[in-house]
N, C-alpha and C positions, 0 to 999 in steps of 0.2 A: 506147572500151570494145572489147577483143580480143575477136575472134571464134576459136571454136575450130576444128582443122583436121578435127578427126573427121567422119563424116557425121552431120548432124543433120536428122533428118526424124522424123515422128511414127510411122511404120512400121521406122526404124531402131530406136528408142526403145524401143517394144513389143516387138522381137524380143530386143533385148539383157534386158529384163526378164525375157521367158519364158524364156530359155536360161538365166538366173540363179536359177531358182526354189529351190534347193537352200542359197542363202545365208541361210536364216532355220531352219538346222539345229543351233538350240542355241548359235549365236553371239551374242555380247552386244555393244555398244558403251557406253564411257564416255569420260569424260575424268578418270579417278581418282579419281573421287567414291566413297566407300565409305558406306554404309548403317552406322547402330548396330547391332551386335549384336542379334539378335531383331527389330528392324524391322522389319514388311512392308512392301514397296512398293505404293503406291497405283498403280493400272492405268489406264492412258490410251492414248488411239490418235489419231495423226493422219494427215489424208490427203495425200498428196504427188501431186497430178493435174497431169497435163502435157496442156496444150489448143492445136492447131494456129492459128495465126495468119498469114496470107499465106505459106501454105506451110511456116512455121518453127513446131517445138514451143516451148511458153512453158509456165514452172512458175508456177502459182497460188498466191499467197503474200497473208498478211494483214498490216496494221500495228495492231496492238492499240490501243485505247483508252488515252490515258493518263491515269493515277489508279486504274487497278484497284491490287487488293493485291499481285497476282502477275504479273509479266512486263509491268509496265506500260509501254506506248508502243513495246515490241519486235516487230520483223518474227517472223512465226509460221505455221506452217502450219494450215489450220482443222483444228479437233479439240480435243478435251479428256478428261476422266474417263470410265470406261466404268462406264456405269450397271447395277446389276442386271440390269433388263429388257433390256438389250442381247445380243443373241445372240452377239455375236462382236466380235472388236477392228474388225474391217470394219464391221458392222454402228454401231457407236458412232462410228467415222470419218465414216460417211456422214450419220448423225444430226447429229453436230455442225456438219459443213459445212451442212446444211440450214438449220440455227439461226443460225450466225454470217454466211454469205454468201448465204443464199437459193438455194443451186442444188440441185435434187432428187436422190435417190438415181439415178433413170433417166438421168441425165445423164452418169453414169461407167460404164466398162468397168474392173473391177477385174483387175489381171494378178499381185498377189502383193505379198509382204511384205519387208519388209528386216529385219535382226536388231533386236530390241528394244533401247532405249536406255535406261540407267540414269542418273538424274540427282540432282545433290546435294540437291536437296527432296523427296527421296523417291519419284519415279515411276517406275515401268517403262512406258514410251512404245514401242507397237507403230506402226510407220511401215507404213501402208497404201500401195501404189503403185496408180495408175491413170492412163487418159486420159479427157478429158472431149470432149463432143461442140462441135462449133464454135460451136453456136448459143446458147450458155450466157449468161445475163444475172445480174448481181450484184444481191441486194437485201440491204442491209448493216445487220445488227442493230447500231445504234448504241452499245447498251448494252456491247458487247464488241470490236466493231472498228470503226477508225476508217476505215479503206479496203482493198478487194482492189485488187492489182494483179498485172501479170505480168511474168516476166524472160524474155528467150529462153535455152533449155537451153543453147544454143553459148557464151554467156557464163558460166552457172554450172557446165558440164562441163569449161571450160578452164581447169588449174591453173593460168596465169599470172594469173587474177583472185583467187586464194587467197590469203589473205595468214594469216599466223601472228603474234598479237597477246597480249600479256600485260597484266594488271590484279590489284589484290588485291581478291578477292570472298568476302565474309563471312569478312574477315582472313585470308584463306589467299593467295599468289601463285598465278596460275594464267594458262596459256597455252590460247589458243583460237583457232580458225578463223573469218575475217569474209571476206565479199565485198560490199564497196560496193558499190551499185549507185544511181547518181544521189546522190539525197537520202534513198535508203533503206539503213540499215546492216544488212545481214543478218550476224549473229554466233551464238554460242551454240550451244545445241542444234540449231537450223535449219540454222546452218551444219556444224556436225558431221555432220548426215544427208545433206546435200549433198556434203560431202566423201567420206561413206562410199559414196554412190552413182557420185560420178565414179572411185574408187578399184576398184570393184567392177566396172562398167559400161564405163568409156572409158578407163582408167588404160593 
């Protein structure tokens, strides 16, 4: 697996994110999906968190349980729909992270947001960026999550590890980013957000 030549420390990651805080100013990401006219998107939020392991930052990801109605078995960031009681996308992302992988909100330092991502399934997802304490422990919710795992940021921020593939999805030919990591296949919305992070912070 290839390593990035860019500096890759938790401090460097934090500095890059804080310097790019203006990137959520109305910009939106999508891969060509268009909602039907008059359809209001459902709002969701995910937590893109980085934790230091042996001096190197790693991104926290989950493998969803197989058999779920939506995104069965896929690699995803912790997160989900924004509830009416959530004060903000950040609050929703932290709540969902606690519910899915058992890491409390106090374990994270929030750094900012990426542009919202519009999905073909009708969601507008707010990606929330954060760092996590090194002493975090995962308590997996088996109803939603099969596993939590960590991938070195040096791998994910290296464009040599980004592949463009295509498939027929919902009867339409689509191309998408993917970043295979061992036996984990990172693709779709998750990979597009990682690619957007690379393009803004490390390209």
